[in-house]
N, CA, C and O atoms as a printed pandas DataFrame, in Angstrom:
     atom_number atom_name residue_name chain_id  residue_number  x_coord  y_coord  z_coord
0              1         N          UNK        A               1   49.873   59.044  117.050
1              2        CA          UNK        A               1   50.901   59.139  115.621
2              3         C          UNK        A               1   52.147   59.907  115.715
3              4         O          UNK        A               1   51.900   61.113  115.728
4              5         N          UNK        A               2   53.339   59.649  115.781
5              6        CA          UNK        A               2   54.349   60.685  115.382
6              7         C          UNK        A               2   54.558   60.831  114.255
7              8         O          UNK        A               2   54.668   59.937  113.416
8              9         N          UNK        A               3   54.653   62.175  114.066
9             10        CA          UNK        A               3   55.072   62.633  112.533
10            11         C          UNK        A               3   56.651   62.151  112.363
11            12         O          UNK        A               3   57.445   62.177  113.302
12            13         N          UNK        A               4   56.935   61.776  111.227
13            14        CA          UNK        A               4   58.224   61.543  110.777
14            15         C          UNK        A               4   58.703   62.188  109.559
15            16         O          UNK        A               4   57.912   62.408  108.641
16            17         N          UNK        A               5   60.176   62.571  109.460
17            18        CA          UNK        A               5   60.334   63.387  108.329
18            19         C          UNK        A               5   60.468   62.472  107.063
19            20         O          UNK        A               5   60.595   61.251  107.156
20            21         N          UNK        A               6   60.431   63.140  105.890
21            22        CA          UNK        A               6   60.387   62.367  104.910
22            23         C          UNK        A               6   61.805   61.755  104.437
23            24         O          UNK        A               6   62.671   62.627  104.505
24            25         N          UNK        A               7   62.244   60.658  104.032
25            26        CA          UNK        A               7   63.207   60.308  103.810
26            27         C          UNK        A               7   64.528   61.181  103.000
27            28         O          UNK        A               7   65.710   60.856  103.112
28            29         N          UNK        A               8   64.124   62.114  102.341
29            30        CA          UNK        A               8   65.018   63.167  101.492
30            31         C          UNK        A               8   65.398   64.341  102.450
31            32         O          UNK        A               8   66.380   65.073  102.330
32            33         N          UNK        A               9   64.335   64.392  103.531
33            34        CA          UNK        A               9   64.925   65.349  104.361
34            35         C          UNK        A               9   65.969   64.855  105.357
35            36         O          UNK        A               9   66.785   65.657  105.814
36            37         N          UNK        A              10   65.980   63.529  105.726
37            38        CA          UNK        A              10   66.564   63.066  106.876
38            39         C          UNK        A              10   68.225   62.764  105.870
39            40         O          UNK        A              10   69.289   63.013  106.438
40            41         N          UNK        A              11   68.225   62.420  104.927
41            42        CA          UNK        A              11   69.161   62.305  104.018
42            43         C          UNK        A              11   69.995   63.775  103.805
43            44         O          UNK        A              11   71.217   63.855  103.685
44            45         N          UNK        A              12   69.120   64.824  103.788
45            46        CA          UNK        A              12   69.724   65.996  103.605
46            47         C          UNK        A              12   70.616   66.594  104.637
47            48         O          UNK        A              12   71.762   67.041  104.584
48            49         N          UNK        A              13   69.453   66.425  105.903
49            50        CA          UNK        A              13   70.189   66.640  107.256
50            51         C          UNK        A              13   71.411   65.899  107.687
51            52         O          UNK        A              13   72.328   66.555  108.181
52            53         N          UNK        A              14   71.531   64.567  107.553
53            54        CA          UNK        A              14   72.650   63.773  107.410
54            55         C          UNK        A              14   73.973   64.463  106.851
55            56         O          UNK        A              14   74.999   64.818  107.432
56            57         N          UNK        A              15   73.638   64.519  105.705
57            58        CA          UNK        A              15   74.587   65.197  104.749
58            59         C          UNK        A              15   75.192   66.458  105.099
59            60         O          UNK        A              15   76.384   66.731  104.959
60            61         N          UNK        A              16   74.016   67.440  105.708
61            62        CA          UNK        A              16   74.737   68.541  106.271
62            63         C          UNK        A              16   75.424   68.427  107.267
63            64         O          UNK        A              16   76.474   69.065  107.193
64            65         N          UNK        A              17   75.244   67.780  108.340
65            66        CA          UNK        A              17   75.870   67.114  109.367
66            67         C          UNK        A              17   77.334   66.658  109.194
67            68         O          UNK        A              17   78.268   66.905  109.956
68            69         N          UNK        A              18   77.358   65.986  108.115
69            70        CA          UNK        A              18   78.505   65.349  107.736
70            71         C          UNK        A              18   79.491   66.197  107.230
71            72         O          UNK        A              18   80.676   66.060  107.533
72            73         N          UNK        A              19   79.071   67.083  106.463
73            74        CA          UNK        A              19   79.771   68.283  105.796
74            75         C          UNK        A              19   80.241   69.168  107.208
75            76         O          UNK        A              19   81.400   69.563  107.334
76            77         N          UNK        A              20   79.451   69.358  107.980
77            78        CA          UNK        A              20   79.693   70.429  109.007
78            79         C          UNK        A              20   80.947   69.757  109.840
79            80         O          UNK        A              20   81.974   70.410  110.025
80            81         N          UNK        A              21   80.809   68.502  110.299
81            82        CA          UNK        A              21   81.778   67.719  110.807
82            83         C          UNK        A              21   83.045   67.622  110.120
83            84         O          UNK        A              21   84.055   67.805  110.800
84            85         N          UNK        A              22   83.176   67.352  108.823
85            86        CA          UNK        A              22   84.196   67.498  107.934
86            87         C          UNK        A              22   84.888   68.718  108.235
87            88         O          UNK        A              22   86.023   68.872  108.686
88            89         N          UNK        A              23   83.864   69.709  107.853
89            90        CA          UNK        A              23   84.637   71.047  107.872
90            91         C          UNK        A              23   85.268   71.393  109.035
91            92         O          UNK        A              23   86.368   71.940  108.959
92            93         N          UNK        A              24   84.622   71.106  110.403
93            94        CA          UNK        A              24   85.353   71.205  111.405
94            95         C          UNK        A              24   86.491   70.609  111.894
95            96         O          UNK        A              24   87.221   71.190  112.697
96            97         N          UNK        A              25   86.769   69.182  111.362
97            98        CA          UNK        A              25   88.030   68.775  111.223
98            99         C          UNK        A              25   89.020   68.927  110.653
99           100         O          UNK        A              25   90.119   68.511  111.018
100          101         N          UNK        A              26   88.741   69.641  109.521
101          102        CA          UNK        A              26   89.659   70.142  108.694
102          103         C          UNK        A              26   90.214   71.504  108.899
103          104         O          UNK        A              26   91.328   71.830  108.487
104          105         N          UNK        A              27   89.316   72.385  109.624
105          106        CA          UNK        A              27   89.600   73.768  109.765
106          107         C          UNK        A              27   90.502   73.834  111.208
107          108         O          UNK        A              27   91.676   74.195  111.284
108          109         N          UNK        A              28   89.614   73.377  112.355
109          110        CA          UNK        A              28   90.328   73.409  113.833
110          111         C          UNK        A              28   91.521   73.289  113.725
111          112         O          UNK        A              28   92.045   74.209  114.353
112          113         N          UNK        A              29   92.427   72.505  113.160
113          114        CA          UNK        A              29   93.924   72.381  113.508
114          115         C          UNK        A              29   94.583   73.185  112.574
115          116         O          UNK        A              29   95.783   73.396  112.746
116          117         N          UNK        A              30   93.920   73.740  111.475
117          118        CA          UNK        A              30   94.629   74.715  110.762
118          119         C          UNK        A              30   94.423   76.272  111.479
119          120         O          UNK        A              30   95.196   77.209  111.279
120          121         N          UNK        A              31   93.504   76.317  112.142
121          122        CA          UNK        A              31   93.344   77.519  112.919
122          123         C          UNK        A              31   94.267   77.769  114.322
123          124         O          UNK        A              31   94.557   78.882  114.761
124          125         N          UNK        A              32   94.710   76.299  115.002
125          126        CA          UNK        A              32   95.545   76.186  116.003
126          127         C          UNK        A              32   96.837   76.390  115.461
127          128         O          UNK        A              32   97.705   76.808  116.227
128          129         N          UNK        A              33   97.190   76.113  113.978
129          130        CA          UNK        A              33   98.575   76.299  113.588
130          131         C          UNK        A              33   98.668   77.847  113.428
131          132         O          UNK        A              33   99.656   78.413  113.896
132          133         N          UNK        A              34   97.571   78.663  112.710
133          134        CA          UNK        A              34   97.565   79.789  112.585
134          135         C          UNK        A              34   98.039   80.677  113.913
135          136         O          UNK        A              34   98.932   81.524  113.953
136          137         N          UNK        A              35   97.255   80.269  114.879
137          138        CA          UNK        A              35   97.409   80.805  116.346
138          139         C          UNK        A              35   98.891   80.635  116.474
139          140         O          UNK        A              35   99.587   81.650  116.511
140          141         N          UNK        A              36   99.499   79.321  116.553
141          142        CA          UNK        A              36  100.671   79.034  116.985
142          143         C          UNK        A              36  101.707   79.975  116.338
143          144         O          UNK        A              36  102.510   80.622  117.009
144          145         N          UNK        A              37  101.638   80.013  114.954
145          146        CA          UNK        A              37  102.478   80.767  114.179
146          147         C          UNK        A              37  102.571   82.306  114.278
147          148         O          UNK        A              37  103.546   82.952  113.895
148          149         N          UNK        A              38  101.326   82.886  114.895
149          150        CA          UNK        A              38  101.195   84.144  115.151
150          151         C          UNK        A              38  101.643   84.790  116.572
151          152         O          UNK        A              38  101.785   85.979  116.858
152          153         N          UNK        A              39  101.831   83.572  117.410
153          154        CA          UNK        A              39  102.385   83.711  118.581
154          155         C          UNK        A              39  103.607   83.990  118.471
155          156         O          UNK        A              39  104.084   85.055  118.863
156          157         N          UNK        A              40  104.427   82.836  117.787
157          158        CA          UNK        A              40  106.074   82.881  117.503
158          159         C          UNK        A              40  106.484   83.714  116.716
159          160         O          UNK        A              40  107.711   83.791  116.651
160          161         N          UNK        A              41  105.560   84.785  115.696
161          162        CA          UNK        A              41  106.002   85.667  115.303
162          163         C          UNK        A              41  106.114   86.920  116.233
163          164         O          UNK        A              41  107.072   87.686  116.126
164          165         N          UNK        A              42  105.105   87.116  117.157
165          166        CA          UNK        A              42  105.367   87.873  117.990
166          167         C          UNK        A              42  106.513   87.816  118.870
167          168         O          UNK        A              42  107.199   88.796  119.160
168          169         N          UNK        A              43  106.717   86.528  119.324
169          170        CA          UNK        A              43  108.125   86.194  120.152
170          171         C          UNK        A              43  109.223   86.621  119.198
171          172         O          UNK        A              43  110.038   87.431  119.639
172          173         N          UNK        A              44  109.344   86.239  118.092
173          174        CA          UNK        A              44  110.569   86.710  117.057
174          175         C          UNK        A              44  110.646   88.140  117.086
175          176         O          UNK        A              44  111.726   88.678  117.330
176          177         N          UNK        A              45  109.536   88.862  116.846
177          178        CA          UNK        A              45  109.686   90.482  116.801
178          179         C          UNK        A              45  110.206   90.946  117.928
179          180         O          UNK        A              45  111.156   91.712  117.763
180          181         N          UNK        A              46  109.841   90.695  119.183
181          182        CA          UNK        A              46  110.306   91.013  120.307
182          183         C          UNK        A              46  111.952   90.928  120.465
183          184         O          UNK        A              46  112.740   91.828  120.754
184          185         N          UNK        A              47  112.216   89.419  120.149
185          186        CA          UNK        A              47  113.613   89.185  120.198
186          187         C          UNK        A              47  114.399   90.000  118.950
187          188         O          UNK        A              47  115.535   90.400  119.203
188          189         N          UNK        A              48  113.930   90.219  117.828
189          190        CA          UNK        A              48  114.660   90.970  117.070
190          191         C          UNK        A              48  114.589   92.494  117.617
191          192         O          UNK        A              48  115.538   93.200  117.279
192          193         N          UNK        A              49  113.733   93.004  118.301
193          194        CA          UNK        A              49  113.859   94.277  118.582
194          195         C          UNK        A              49  114.790   94.440  119.919
195          196         O          UNK        A              49  115.371   95.521  120.018
196          197         N          UNK        A              50  114.949   93.676  120.740
197          198        CA          UNK        A              50  116.068   93.421  121.761
198          199         C          UNK        A              50  117.468   93.244  121.253
199          200         O          UNK        A              50  118.427   93.881  121.689
200          201         N          UNK        A              51  117.529   92.316  120.277
201          202        CA          UNK        A              51  118.919   92.458  119.385
202          203         C          UNK        A              51  119.239   93.410  118.641
203          204         O          UNK        A              51  120.437   93.609  118.439
204          205         N          UNK        A              52  118.307   94.199  118.074
205          206        CA          UNK        A              52  118.473   95.570  117.420
206          207         C          UNK        A              52  119.043   96.668  118.526
207          208         O          UNK        A              52  119.866   97.511  118.169
208          209         N          UNK        A              53  118.567   96.608  119.863
209          210        CA          UNK        A              53  119.014   97.420  120.532
210          211         C          UNK        A              53  120.552   97.086  121.005
211          212         O          UNK        A              53  121.452   97.924  121.059
212          213         N          UNK        A              54  120.682   95.599  121.358
213          214        CA          UNK        A              54  122.011   95.238  121.791
214          215         C          UNK        A              54  123.105   95.317  120.790
215          216         O          UNK        A              54  124.312   95.332  121.028
216          217         N          UNK        A              55  122.453   95.370  119.519
217          218        CA          UNK        A              55  123.523   95.436  118.125
218          219         C          UNK        A              55  123.929   96.997  118.292
219          220         O          UNK        A              55  125.118   97.259  118.108
220          221         N          UNK        A              56  123.083   98.018  118.612
221          222        CA          UNK        A              56  123.245   99.490  118.522
222          223         C          UNK        A              56  124.031   99.721  119.804
223          224         O          UNK        A              56  124.790  100.690  119.786
224          225         N          UNK        A              57  123.978   99.027  120.858
225          226        CA          UNK        A              57  124.924   99.425  121.975
226          227         C          UNK        A              57  126.217   99.166  121.958
227          228         O          UNK        A              57  127.135   99.879  122.365
228          229         N          UNK        A              58  126.276   97.681  121.268
229          230        CA          UNK        A              58  127.927   97.119  120.925
230          231         C          UNK        A              58  128.504   98.061  120.091
231          232         O          UNK        A              58  129.665   98.449  120.217
232          233         N          UNK        A              59  127.636   98.484  119.141
233          234        CA          UNK        A              59  128.129   99.260  117.968
234          235         C          UNK        A              59  129.032  100.749  118.729
235          236         O          UNK        A              59  130.207  101.003  118.463
236          237         N          UNK        A              60  128.392  101.364  119.437
237          238        CA          UNK        A              60  128.544  102.337  120.036
238          239         C          UNK        A              60  129.883  102.083  120.795
239          240         O          UNK        A              60  130.926  102.709  120.608
240          241         N          UNK        A              61  129.669  100.976  121.759
241          242        CA          UNK        A              61  130.892  100.461  122.550
242          243         C          UNK        A              61  132.102  100.224  121.752
243          244         O          UNK        A              61  133.255  100.414  122.141
244          245         N          UNK        A              62  131.693   99.744  120.471
245          246        CA          UNK        A              62  132.907   99.445  119.574
246          247         C          UNK        A              62  133.696  100.716  119.269
247          248         O          UNK        A              62  134.869  100.790  119.635
248          249         N          UNK        A              63  133.128  101.685  118.638
249          250        CA          UNK        A              63  133.379  102.986  118.342
250          251         C          UNK        A              63  134.040  103.853  119.522
251          252         O          UNK        A              63  135.009  104.586  119.323
252          253         N          UNK        A              64  133.483  103.711  120.642
253          254        CA          UNK        A              64  134.265  104.309  121.942
254          255         C          UNK        A              64  135.584  103.683  122.137
255          256         O          UNK        A              64  136.517  104.459  122.345
256          257         N          UNK        A              65  135.834  102.398  122.107
257          258        CA          UNK        A              65  136.884  101.600  122.134
258          259         C          UNK        A              65  137.904  101.660  121.079
259          260         O          UNK        A              65  139.045  101.233  121.252
260          261         N          UNK        A              66  137.497  102.182  120.000
261          262        CA          UNK        A              66  138.424  102.669  118.935
262          263         C          UNK        A              66  138.817  104.137  118.991
263          264         O          UNK        A              66  139.547  104.535  118.084
264          265         N          UNK        A              67  138.441  104.984  119.914
265          266        CA          UNK        A              67  138.912  106.297  119.912
266          267         C          UNK        A              67  140.111  106.163  120.677
267          268         O          UNK        A              67  140.372  105.329  121.544
268          269         N          UNK        A              68  141.131  107.550  120.023
269          270        CA          UNK        A              68  142.289  107.477  120.418
270          271         C          UNK        A              68  142.345  107.540  122.192
271          272         O          UNK        A              68  143.238  106.916  122.765
272          273         N          UNK        A              69  141.564  108.152  122.802
273          274        CA          UNK        A              69  141.366  108.339  124.374
274          275         C          UNK        A              69  141.236  107.195  124.777
275          276         O          UNK        A              69  142.064  106.895  125.638
276          277         N          UNK        A              70  140.417  106.295  124.466
277          278        CA          UNK        A              70  140.336  104.757  125.078
278          279         C          UNK        A              70  141.463  104.071  124.917
279          280         O          UNK        A              70  141.949  103.540  125.916
280          281         N          UNK        A              71  142.074  103.943  123.721
281          282        CA          UNK        A              71  143.231  103.265  123.387
282          283         C          UNK        A              71  144.431  103.658  124.341
283          284         O          UNK        A              71  145.216  102.841  124.822
284          285         N          UNK        A              72  144.465  105.107  124.559
285          286        CA          UNK        A              72  145.586  105.358  125.466
286          287         C          UNK        A              72  145.322  105.190  126.837
287          288         O          UNK        A              72  146.284  104.993  127.579
288          289         N          UNK        A              73  144.211  105.233  127.292
289          290        CA          UNK        A              73  143.828  105.105  128.639
290          291         C          UNK        A              73  144.234  103.479  128.936
291          292         O          UNK        A              73  144.950  103.149  129.881
292          293         N          UNK        A              74  143.647  102.524  127.958
293          294        CA          UNK        A              74  144.016  101.370  128.205
294          295         C          UNK        A              74  145.546  100.879  128.262
295          296         O          UNK        A              74  146.028  100.155  129.133
296          297         N          UNK        A              75  146.180  101.405  127.193
297          298        CA          UNK        A              75  147.830  101.280  127.236
298          299         C          UNK        A              75  148.277  101.994  128.543
299          300         O          UNK        A              75  149.258  101.488  129.087
300          301         N          UNK        A              76  147.764  103.006  129.097
301          302        CA          UNK        A              76  148.532  103.424  130.469
302          303         C          UNK        A              76  147.983  102.342  131.530
303          304         O          UNK        A              76  148.754  101.603  132.142
304          305         N          UNK        A              77  146.532  102.314  131.700
305          306        CA          UNK        A              77  146.275  101.609  132.978
306          307         C          UNK        A              77  146.680  100.148  132.934
307          308         O          UNK        A              77  147.384   99.643  133.809
308          309         N          UNK        A              78  146.150   99.396  131.742
309          310        CA          UNK        A              78  146.326   98.020  131.909
310          311         C          UNK        A              78  147.790   97.431  131.504
311          312         O          UNK        A              78  148.291   96.470  132.088
312          313         N          UNK        A              79  148.414   98.130  130.427
313          314        CA          UNK        A              79  149.811   97.735  129.990
314          315         C          UNK        A              79  150.906   98.429  130.597
315          316         O          UNK        A              79  152.045   98.029  130.353
316          317         N          UNK        A              80  150.725   99.425  131.363
317          318        CA          UNK        A              80  151.474  100.254  131.856
318          319         C          UNK        A              80  152.560  100.976  130.900
319          320         O          UNK        A              80  153.706  101.177  131.302
320          321         N          UNK        A              81  152.165  101.319  129.725
321          322        CA          UNK        A              81  152.934  102.090  128.753
322          323         C          UNK        A              81  152.935  103.648  128.891
323          324         O          UNK        A              81  151.888  104.235  129.165
324          325         N          UNK        A              82  154.013  104.257  128.716
325          326        CA          UNK        A              82  153.889  105.836  128.791
326          327         C          UNK        A              82  154.522  106.538  127.518
327          328         O          UNK        A              82  155.296  105.932  126.776
328          329         N          UNK        A              83  154.148  107.840  127.317
329          330        CA          UNK        A              83  154.643  108.545  125.912
330          331         C          UNK        A              83  156.003  108.819  126.258
331          332         O          UNK        A              83  156.456  108.846  127.402
332          333         N          UNK        A              84  156.661  109.032  125.124
333          334        CA          UNK        A              84  158.081  109.652  125.337
334          335         C          UNK        A              84  158.226  110.730  125.927
335          336         O          UNK        A              84  157.491  111.675  125.637
336          337         N          UNK        A              85  159.203  110.845  126.892
337          338        CA          UNK        A              85  159.429  111.769  127.852
338          339         C          UNK        A              85  158.732  111.722  128.984
339          340         O          UNK        A              85  158.804  112.688  129.743
340          341         N          UNK        A              86  158.079  110.813  129.255
341          342        CA          UNK        A              86  157.430  110.740  130.442
342          343         C          UNK        A              86  158.072  109.692  131.287
343          344         O          UNK        A              86  158.544  108.604  130.959
344          345         N          UNK        A              87  157.974  110.308  132.529
345          346        CA          UNK        A              87  158.654  109.302  133.628
346          347         C          UNK        A              87  157.495  108.283  134.493
347          348         O          UNK        A              87  156.385  108.612  134.913
348          349         N          UNK        A              88  158.125  107.067  134.576
349          350        CA          UNK        A              88  157.189  105.769  135.014
350          351         C          UNK        A              88  157.317  106.039  136.801
351          352         O          UNK        A              88  158.362  105.818  137.413
352          353         N          UNK        A              89  156.264  106.463  137.342
353          354        CA          UNK        A              89  156.167  106.464  139.021
354          355         C          UNK        A              89  155.830  105.251  139.421
355          356         O          UNK        A              89  154.675  104.918  139.155
356          357         N          UNK        A              90  156.573  104.404  140.045
357          358        CA          UNK        A              90  155.928  103.270  140.694
358          359         C          UNK        A              90  155.425  103.469  141.998
359          360         O          UNK        A              90  156.220  104.235  142.545
360          361         N          UNK        A              91  154.662  103.223  142.653
361          362        CA          UNK        A              91  154.177  103.719  144.074
362          363         C          UNK        A              91  154.874  102.289  144.785
363          364         O          UNK        A              91  154.700  101.199  144.241
364          365         N          UNK        A              92  155.634  102.417  145.986
365          366        CA          UNK        A              92  156.160  101.488  146.869
366          367         C          UNK        A              92  155.028  101.398  148.003
367          368         O          UNK        A              92  154.527  102.333  148.628
368          369         N          UNK        A              93  154.760  100.036  148.102
369          370        CA          UNK        A              93  153.794   99.961  149.212
370          371         C          UNK        A              93  154.383   99.394  150.432
371          372         O          UNK        A              93  155.201   98.480  150.335
372          373         N          UNK        A              94  154.068   99.814  151.451
373          374        CA          UNK        A              94  155.134   99.695  152.723
374          375         C          UNK        A              94  154.279   98.599  153.494
375          376         O          UNK        A              94  153.070   98.492  153.289
376          377         N          UNK        A              95  154.915   97.849  154.325
377          378        CA          UNK        A              95  154.217   96.486  154.882
378          379         C          UNK        A              95  153.606   96.747  156.211
379          380         O          UNK        A              95  153.023   95.843  156.811
């Protein structure tokens, strides 16, 4: 003779199993979403750090570009401008 469990124990075991299954179905997708959001947050923090460094570098470059020395150098080298009283010397290239 095999022992069988009383009907109340079977029902209780079945309900516990169904509850565990329901909780797994409800929790696993949420856990995946939380994991994905953490990964995205880490990537965005890295991107923010890179952009902050680039922003600092660009601000330094902007300050340098607005300095009188840089403006004068660009005016002389790229635009061919001279100060009052200076003479322009144009090199002649021989063939």
